[in-house]
C-alpha positions in Angstrom: 171.1 107.7 48.2 168.1 107.4 50.5 168.2 106.7 54.2 166.0 104.1 55.9 164.3 105.2 59.1 163.2 102.3 61.3 159.7 102.8 62.6 159.1 99.7 64.7 160.1 96.2 65.7 157.6 93.8 67.1 156.8 90.1 67.9 155.7 87.8 65.1 152.1 87.9 66.2 152.3 91.0 68.3 151.2 94.6 67.8 153.7 97.1 66.4 154.2 100.6 67.8 152.5 103.5 66.3 153.7 104.4 62.8 152.9 101.0 61.2 149.7 100.9 59.3 147.0 98.6 60.6 146.9 96.6 57.3 150.6 95.9 57.4 150.4 94.9 61.1 147.5 92.5 60.2 149.4 91.0 57.3 152.5 90.4 59.4 150.4 88.8 62.2 148.8 86.4 59.7 152.2 85.4 58.3 153.7 85.3 61.8 151.0 82.9 62.9 151.9 80.5 60.1 155.6 80.8 60.9 155.2 80.1 64.6 153.2 76.9 63.8 156.1 75.4 61.8 158.7 73.6 64.0 161.3 73.7 61.2 161.0 77.5 61.1 161.2 77.8 64.9 164.4 75.7 64.9 166.0 77.7 62.1 165.0 81.2 63.2 164.8 81.4 67.0 162.9 84.5 68.2 162.5 86.3 65.0 160.8 89.7 65.0 159.1 91.9 62.4 160.5 95.3 61.6 159.3 98.2 59.4 160.9 101.3 58.2 160.5 104.1 55.7 163.0 105.3 53.1 163.5 109.0 52.8 161.5 110.3 49.8 159.4 107.1 49.4 155.9 107.6 48.2 153.2 107.7 50.9 152.1 104.3 52.0 155.3 102.6 50.8 157.3 101.0 53.6 160.0 98.4 54.0 159.1 95.4 56.1 161.2 92.4 57.1 162.4 90.2 59.9 165.3 90.5 62.3 166.8 88.3 65.0 169.2 89.0 67.9 172.0 89.0 65.3 170.4 91.8 63.2 168.2 92.2 60.1 167.5 89.0 58.2 165.7 90.7 55.3 163.6 93.6 54.3 161.6 94.5 51.2 159.4 97.2 50.0 155.6 97.0 50.2 152.8 99.3 49.1 150.5 99.5 52.1 147.8 101.2 50.0 146.8 98.0 48.2 144.0 95.7 49.3 144.5 93.7 52.4 144.6 90.3 50.6 147.3 91.6 48.2 149.4 93.1 51.1 149.2 89.9 53.1 150.2 87.8 50.1 153.1 90.2 49.5 154.4 89.9 53.1 154.1 86.1 52.8 156.0 86.2 49.5 158.9 88.2 50.8 159.1 86.0 53.9 159.0 82.9 51.8 161.7 84.2 49.4 164.0 84.6 52.3 163.3 81.2 53.9 163.7 79.4 50.6 166.6 81.4 49.1 168.7 82.2 52.2 167.8 79.6 54.8 167.3 76.7 52.3 163.9 76.0 54.0 161.0 75.4 51.7 158.1 77.0 53.5 155.3 76.3 53.8 155.2 72.8 52.3 152.3 71.9 50.0 150.4 68.9 51.4 151.2 65.8 49.3 153.8 67.6 47.2 157.5 68.3 47.6 157.3 72.1 46.9 156.3 75.1 49.0 152.8 76.6 48.6 152.6 79.9 46.8 150.9 83.0 48.4 148.1 84.4 46.3 145.2 86.9 46.7 141.9 85.5 45.5 138.5 87.2 46.0 139.7 89.6 48.8 141.3 86.7 50.7 145.0 85.8 51.0 145.7 82.1 50.4 148.4 79.5 50.4 147.9 77.9 47.0 149.4 74.7 45.4 152.2 75.8 43.2 151.3 73.2 40.6 147.5 73.5 40.4 147.0 77.1 41.8 144.2 75.7 44.0 143.8 77.6 47.2 144.5 75.3 50.2 144.8 77.4 53.4 144.0 80.9 54.3 147.2 82.7 55.2 147.2 83.0 59.0 145.4 79.7 59.5 147.9 77.0 58.7 147.4 74.0 61.0 
């Protein structure tokens, strides 16, 4: 059984303490921006924060990242911080979206003109929110209006 050592907890668009790789901090800030600009998310998850930890014996660059609230951890999932930035950002968006859709019953973020959430994807070194039907990139992750 491995133990999880918490490295840091920080604001949705804040800067984490030392110990959290810059790429992961950037990915979380981009996803955090999109979360903060959605009133439905703000109403459902007041004052969420990111957290990151490392499991004993995990390979180098592999961390657990998730969100917590005043009531405790909401979710956490493993990420490989050694991948390209676009892929890491899409992964953080995916695990966040999985929690919101699956546990909060909140389809996020909604695809314009459709009744489904957009899908995170990495295309040409950029992380995007794409239409789940057409796979067309619609918004850069971190720049939702």
